[in-house]
C-alpha positions in Angstrom: -26.3 2.4 17.8 -24.1 4.0 20.7 -20.6 5.0 20.0 -18.8 2.4 22.4 -20.5 -0.5 20.7 -19.7 1.0 17.3 -16.2 1.7 18.3 -15.6 -1.9 19.8 -16.8 -3.5 16.4 -14.4 -1.2 14.5 -11.5 -2.2 16.8 -12.0 -5.7 16.8 -12.4 -6.2 12.9 -9.4 -3.7 12.4 -7.3 -5.9 14.9 -8.6 -8.9 13.1 -7.2 -7.5 9.8 -3.8 -6.6 11.4 -4.3 -3.0 10.5 -2.9 -0.3 12.9 -4.7 2.9 13.6 -2.3 5.0 11.4 -2.9 2.5 8.5 -6.7 2.8 8.8 -6.5 6.3 9.2 -4.6 7.0 6.3 -6.6 5.0 3.9 -9.5 7.2 4.9 -7.6 10.3 5.0 -8.0 10.8 8.7 -5.6 11.4 11.4 -4.7 8.3 13.7 -6.7 10.5 16.7 -9.7 10.3 15.0 -9.6 6.5 14.8 -8.6 6.3 18.4 -11.7 8.4 19.3 -14.0 6.0 17.7 -12.6 3.2 19.2 -12.9 4.7 22.6 -16.4 5.7 21.9 -15.7 9.3 22.3 -16.9 10.2 18.7 -18.5 8.2 15.6 -17.4 8.1 12.0 -19.1 10.2 9.8 -21.8 8.9 7.8 -20.1 9.5 4.5 -17.2 7.4 5.8 -19.1 4.4 6.4 -18.9 2.6 2.9 -15.0 2.9 2.8 -14.7 2.0 6.2 -16.6 -1.2 5.8 -14.5 -1.9 2.7 -11.5 -1.5 4.3 -12.6 -3.7 7.2 -14.3 -6.3 5.0 -17.3 -6.0 6.2 -20.7 -4.9 5.0 -22.6 -1.9 6.5 -24.9 -4.4 8.2 -21.9 -6.3 9.4 -20.5 -3.4 10.8 -23.9 -2.4 12.7 -24.1 -6.1 14.0 -26.8 -7.2 11.9 -25.0 -10.2 9.8 -21.6 -12.1 9.4 -18.5 -10.6 8.0 -17.9 -11.1 4.4 -14.7 -11.1 2.5 -14.7 -8.7 -0.3 -12.1 -7.1 -2.5 -11.2 -3.3 -2.6 -10.1 -1.2 -5.6 -6.6 0.0 -4.6 -3.1 1.0 -6.5 -0.5 -1.6 -5.4 2.9 -0.3 -5.3 6.0 -2.1 -5.4 9.7 -1.2 -5.6 13.0 -3.2 -5.7 16.8 -2.2 -6.2 18.2 -3.3 -9.3 21.3 -5.2 -8.9 21.0 -5.6 -5.2 21.6 -9.5 -4.9 25.1 -8.8 -6.5 25.6 -5.9 -4.4 24.7 -7.8 -1.3 26.8 -10.5 -2.0 29.9 -8.3 -1.5 29.1 -7.0 1.7 28.8 -8.2 5.0 25.2 -9.0 6.4 25.3 -6.2 8.9 26.0 -3.6 6.1 23.1 -5.0 4.0 20.7 -4.7 6.7 22.0 -1.0 7.5 21.6 0.2 3.8 17.8 -1.7 3.6 16.8 0.1 6.8 18.0 3.4 5.4 16.4 2.8 2.0 13.1 1.7 3.6 12.8 4.3 6.2 13.0 7.0 3.4 10.5 5.0 1.1 8.1 4.5 4.0 8.3 8.1 5.1 7.3 9.2 1.3 4.6 6.7 0.9 2.8 7.4 4.3 3.4 11.0 3.6 0.9 10.7 0.5 -1.5 8.4 2.8 -0.3 5.1 1.4 -0.2 1.9 3.4 3.1 0.1 3.8 2.5 -3.7 3.9 5.8 -5.7 4.0 9.4 -5.7 3.1 11.1 -9.0 1.5 14.7 -8.5 0.8 15.2 -5.3 -1.5 11.4 -5.6 -2.2 8.8 -3.2 -0.5 5.0 -3.8 -1.2 2.3 -1.0 -0.1 -0.9 0.2 -1.7 -3.1 3.5 -1.8 -6.9 3.5 -1.4 -9.8 6.0 -1.6 -10.2 9.2 -3.7 -7.3 10.2 -6.0 -5.4 7.0 -5.1 -3.4 7.1 -8.5 -2.5 10.7 -8.1 -1.1 10.3 -4.6 0.8 7.1 -5.8 2.2 9.4 -8.8 3.4 11.9 -6.2 5.0 9.5 -3.9 6.8 8.3 -6.8 7.7 11.5 -8.0 9.3 12.4 -4.3 11.1 9.2 -4.4 13.1 10.2 -7.3 14.1 13.7 -5.6 16.6 12.1 -3.4 19.2 9.4 -3.7 17.9 5.9 -3.4 20.4 3.7 -5.5 18.9 2.1 -8.4 15.6 2.2 -7.4 12.7 0.7 -9.6 9.0 1.4 -9.1 5.8 -0.3 -10.3 2.5 0.1 -9.7 -0.9 -1.5 -11.0 -4.6 -0.7 -9.9 -7.4 -3.1 -9.4 -9.2 -5.3 -6.7 -7.4 -7.0 -4.0 -8.0 -8.8 -0.6 -6.8 -7.2 1.9 -6.5 -9.0 5.4 -4.3 -11.1 7.7 -2.7 -14.1 6.3 -0.9 -16.9 8.0 -1.1 -18.8 11.1 -3.4 -17.2 13.7 -0.6 -16.4 16.0 1.8 -15.1 13.6 -0.6 -13.5 10.7 0.3 -10.2 9.2 -1.5 -7.7 6.9 -1.1 -8.8 3.2 -2.7 -8.0 -0.2 -4.0 -11.0 -2.3 -5.1 -10.9 -5.8 -4.0 -10.9 -9.4 -3.0 -7.2 -9.1 -0.2 -7.9 -6.8 1.3 -10.5 -9.0 1.3 -8.1 -11.9 2.8 -5.3 -9.9 5.7 -7.6 -8.9 6.1 -9.1 -12.7 5.9 -5.4 -14.0 8.6 -4.6 -11.3 10.8 -7.2 -12.7 10.2 -6.3 -16.4 10.6 -2.6 -15.7 14.1 -3.5 -14.0 15.1 -6.0 -16.6 14.2 -3.4 -19.5 16.3 -0.4 -18.3 13.3 1.7 -17.0 13.0 3.1 -13.3 9.2 3.3 -13.3 6.3 1.1 -14.6 2.5 1.8 -14.8 -0.1 -0.2 -15.3 -3.2 2.0 -14.6 -5.5 3.5 -17.2 -6.5 6.5 -15.0 -2.6 7.2 -14.5 -1.5 10.4 -16.2 1.6 10.0 -18.5 4.1 12.3 -17.0 7.7 12.5 -16.4 8.3 11.4 -12.8 11.5 13.2 -12.4 14.1 14.8 -14.9 15.8 11.8 -16.4 13.8 9.2 -15.2 12.7 6.6 -17.8 8.8 5.7 -17.5 7.1 2.8 -18.8 3.4 3.2 -18.9 0.3 1.1 -20.2 -0.7 4.4 -21.7 2.3 4.4 -24.2 2.0 0.8 -24.4 4.2 -1.4 -22.5 5.9 -3.9 -24.8 7.5 -7.2 -23.6 5.3 -7.7 -20.5 
């Protein structure tokens, strides 16, 4: 297959998934420029990248090469959620523009740290954030991002993550659909975040591969490895 044809297929699937070049590149541990070159037919992905690339684009290798129709598969990722403890009460006492300003400040910092560790931001809802880490060393990258978040003032931040299979794709009306994560793992991540917040912890982990470590000095940690009770 020539580079231009493969690049067109990659771009078509990426657009259908509502993935940006940056999001796809970070999931593959590459620069956005590399993805751009593929899509313009200036280069081709390394053969070693094709299995993960096909998973991220929700196609088989045959699909990517134009042999069969796309399939809808799941991908093993580390889903991260965050929230601000007591946000609703605080927001009720402030003018909406002040709340928006505070949220934008939080999400700017949060997103920069997640992206810096090759995570993928998905969406923001109220004070909540949803993102994921994929590929090699995803648990350790999620842990590193979490550790970094607690080195700066972020209010009463609560972070949780759960690892497992999710469907990644566009959800909603075709004209307004956005990238989203679907699966029980996502539900578990939000439920864990709620439990962590109510229990007075700051970080919750439900991942057998996650090392039991102090995220930052003075940050209470709830982990499946040390038995999370009441959730």
